[in-house]
C-alpha positions in Angstrom: 196.3 77.3 -101.6 197.6 74.1 -100.0 195.2 72.1 -97.9 196.5 69.7 -95.2 196.1 66.0 -96.0 193.5 63.8 -94.3 196.0 62.2 -92.0 197.1 65.6 -90.6 193.5 66.7 -90.1 192.6 63.4 -88.4 195.5 63.7 -86.0 194.6 67.3 -85.2 191.0 66.4 -84.6 191.9 63.5 -82.3 194.3 65.7 -80.3 191.6 68.3 -79.5 190.3 68.2 -75.9 186.7 67.0 -75.6 185.4 70.3 -74.3 186.0 72.0 -77.6 182.9 70.2 -79.0 180.6 70.5 -75.9 178.8 73.7 -75.6 177.6 73.6 -72.1 178.2 71.4 -69.0 176.3 72.0 -65.8 176.9 70.2 -62.5 174.0 70.6 -60.1 175.6 70.2 -56.6 175.4 71.2 -53.0 177.8 72.0 -50.2 179.1 68.9 -48.4 178.2 66.4 -51.1 181.1 64.0 -51.5 179.5 62.5 -54.6 179.4 66.0 -56.1 183.1 66.4 -55.4 183.8 63.1 -57.1 181.7 64.1 -60.1 183.5 67.4 -60.4 186.9 65.7 -60.2 185.9 63.1 -62.9 184.6 65.8 -65.3 187.7 67.8 -64.9 189.9 64.8 -65.5 188.2 64.5 -68.8 189.0 68.1 -69.7 185.6 69.5 -68.8 185.0 72.7 -66.8 181.4 72.5 -65.7 179.4 75.4 -64.4 178.5 74.5 -60.8 175.1 75.4 -59.5 174.2 74.9 -55.9 170.7 73.5 -55.7 170.2 74.8 -52.2 170.3 78.4 -53.5 167.1 77.9 -55.4 163.9 76.4 -54.0 162.8 75.0 -57.4 166.2 73.3 -58.0 166.2 71.9 -54.4 162.8 70.5 -55.0 163.8 68.9 -58.3 167.2 67.5 -57.4 167.2 67.2 -53.5 167.8 63.5 -53.3 169.8 62.9 -56.5 172.8 65.3 -56.7 175.1 65.4 -58.4 173.2 65.9 -61.6 175.2 66.5 -64.8 173.7 68.2 -67.8 175.5 68.2 -71.1 174.3 70.5 -73.9 170.9 70.8 -72.2 170.3 67.1 -71.7 170.5 65.5 -68.2 173.0 62.7 -68.5 173.8 61.6 -65.0 172.1 61.6 -61.6 173.7 60.5 -58.3 177.0 59.2 -59.9 178.8 59.9 -63.1 179.5 56.7 -65.0 183.0 57.2 -66.4 182.6 54.6 -69.2 179.4 56.3 -70.4 181.0 59.8 -70.1 183.9 58.6 -72.3 181.3 57.3 -74.9 179.5 60.7 -74.8 182.7 62.6 -75.3 183.8 60.3 -78.1 180.4 60.8 -79.8 180.9 64.6 -79.5 184.2 64.4 -81.4 182.9 62.4 -84.4 
């Protein structure tokens, strides 16, 4: 059995989109929120497909996130509130690929 050399494996790993390593991305949002639209576009530009949850459809979520949407949760950890910092997002994604 022939195994690919390390250079090929490295190139293959680096070419994989970031979402292959991230199990779960949630975007807490609400209708009419321009920051939420910006956050969604930024996440999608980085190859992510977040599950969108409207906080206004759930009283507990509305109470928790009313003044701070968008909120981005990655793999169960809240990572961003209000705005998504693209530089930090890149670092998080790079860390997922290592």
